[in-house]
N, C-alpha and C positions, 0 to 999 in steps of 0.2 A: 504495499499500497506506499502509495506517494503523496497522499493529498493530505494530512492531518488539519482539523475544522481550529475555528478559533474560536478564542472567551472573553466573557470582561471578567476583571480582579472580583467578581462578585459570584463568577463563575455559569452566568449566564451565557445560549447563542448569539453569537453575531454574524450568522449568517455571511460567517468568509473560509475560507478555507487556502491553504497556502501549501506551494509545494514544499516537499521534506528538502532537496536537493538543489533550488537553485535560491528557495523563499518569494519566489512570487505569490502576489494573493488575489483571486480570485472570486467574485460571488457562486461561482458554478464550479460542484462538489471537479463533474466529469474533467471541468480544464486544471485546477491545479492536478487531478488526479496521474492528467495521458502530458504537463505542462512540457519533459522534459523530453518525454519518448514521440521519438516518430510515428507520422499518422497520416492513414491516406482521410482524406479527403475525404468531411462527413455526408456532400451533394455531388459530387460526382466518383467519387470514389481511388482518384490518381492518388499516387504519393506527395503528401507536403512537406518538400522542399526545411520550409522557414522552421524553428525552432518555436518552441506553445503555441503552433496555431494549429487547429483540427480541420482549417480548411483554407482554400489559395484566399486567398485577397479576392481575386478574378468572380471566382464563385458566388463570394458570401455577397457579391455588389450584383450579381446578379441575379439571386434569392432573390433579396429587397427589393430589386424592383417588380420583379415577377406578383412581389405579395404584396406591393403598395397597391392605393386604391388610384385608379386611376382618374382624372378630371376630364372632364370636357370643356370647360374655363378656368379660370380662377387669376383675380388680380390685385393678389398681396405680393408680397415679400417670392419671392426665390433667389436658389440658388445654383449654383454648375462650377465643377469645377476650385471648388470652395471658393470662388468671388461672388460680394451675395449683389444679388439686383434689385429694385424697386420695383422690378413689375415685369412679363416679363416683353413688351415694347422695350428695356433698354435693358436685358438681353441678349432680343436682336439685335437691335442698334450696334450693340458694341460689338455682336461674334462680324457685322456686317461689314463696318468700319475696321476692323481687323481682317476683313475675310478669310474668318475659319468658317468650319463650314455647321452647322445648325443640327445641334442634337435630334435624339430620337424623342427624347423627354426630361425633364428637367424635376427634383423635388424642390413640393418648394415652402415654406418659412413659416413656425409657429410661432408667437411673440410671446416672448417674454416678461413676467409683469417687472418693474425697478424693485428691485431684493431693499426692503424697505429695512432699514435697523429697530432693532428691535430691544426696548432697553431694558425689560422684566431682564429678558437671554443675557445683558448686560452685567446687567446687574447680578446675577444669578452669577457669574461666572465672574467677577468679584469677589463674593461670597466664596465659592467653593475655592482661589488661590489665593485667602489671606483670611489673618484667625477668624473666630467667631465673632460675630457681634461686629463687627467691624462697617458696617451699614450706617450704626449708630451716630457713627463718627466721619463720615464722609460729609465736604462739604463744595455746597453747591450743590447737593444733589437734585433740587428741585430744577437747578438752570440749568444743568444737562439734560435733561426731561423734557425741558421747553426747548432748550435749542434741536432734541433729535425730531421733536413734535416736527416741528417747522421744519427741516432738514428734508423730511421725509413728505412733509406737505408738498414742498415747493419743486420735490423733483419727483411726485406721483405717476406724474405722465409721458416722464420717461421708458421707453421698452425699445427690448432687444431680441432678433430675430436670430431661431436656430434652424438650421435645418429638422424638414418633416419627413425622416424616411420610411412615413406612412402612407404618404401622398405624393403623388407627382399629377403634372401635368405635362401631354403628350404633344408635343411641336409641331412633330408630322403632319396630322389634325390638317395643319393652318399650312395650304396652300397658295402659289402663287396663283393671279389669277389674268392672264391678258397682258404677260409678261410684267407684273408690278411686282415690286420687291416682295420678301417675303413680311420686311418689315410695317411697308404700307399698305398691306392688304390691312395684316393684323392689326394696325392703327384706328384701320376706315372701318373691320370689322371686328374686329377680335370683343364689345364686350357684348353684343350681340350676335354669339356663336353660332355658328350653322356650316356642319357640315360639309364641302364642296363633293360632287361626284360624278 
């Protein structure tokens, strides 16, 4: 057995496993168990040369694409080759400007809200890392709480975008019409998408 489960100081499982050979951690026992073994790809069955991998990178991506929900239209952020775009229009325009080919698909992005500071967690952290009763000795705690609340309020509308590998928009569904460029056709027709036969 190559995998060892990790436990907290209190003896509770933290639902994490590590490889006894190299120490790499995984939330999946199977990954930790087979960590330093050469294995066959879980998708295609061919040997995987990379250590610590249970599948080829290409097979993993292919599987994500096959499983992803295919959307006919999308008017939000998308990601392609680790570059983020505010819209499909912006992506197409960038690709055409660089004379790159249009991919068959792109993954959409999901919104991640602003990670507000939690004052209660901050105070708990101070208590856990200091002497008992320190909270009663802190100076300016009310001012800190007020400042954190104001900071959170002032930044609440900030959002980040992360790839959503469960959904993708198919770009090959958009075709050129009467010699028009793809970007021109999409700009004209994208929001009222109708497949062209």
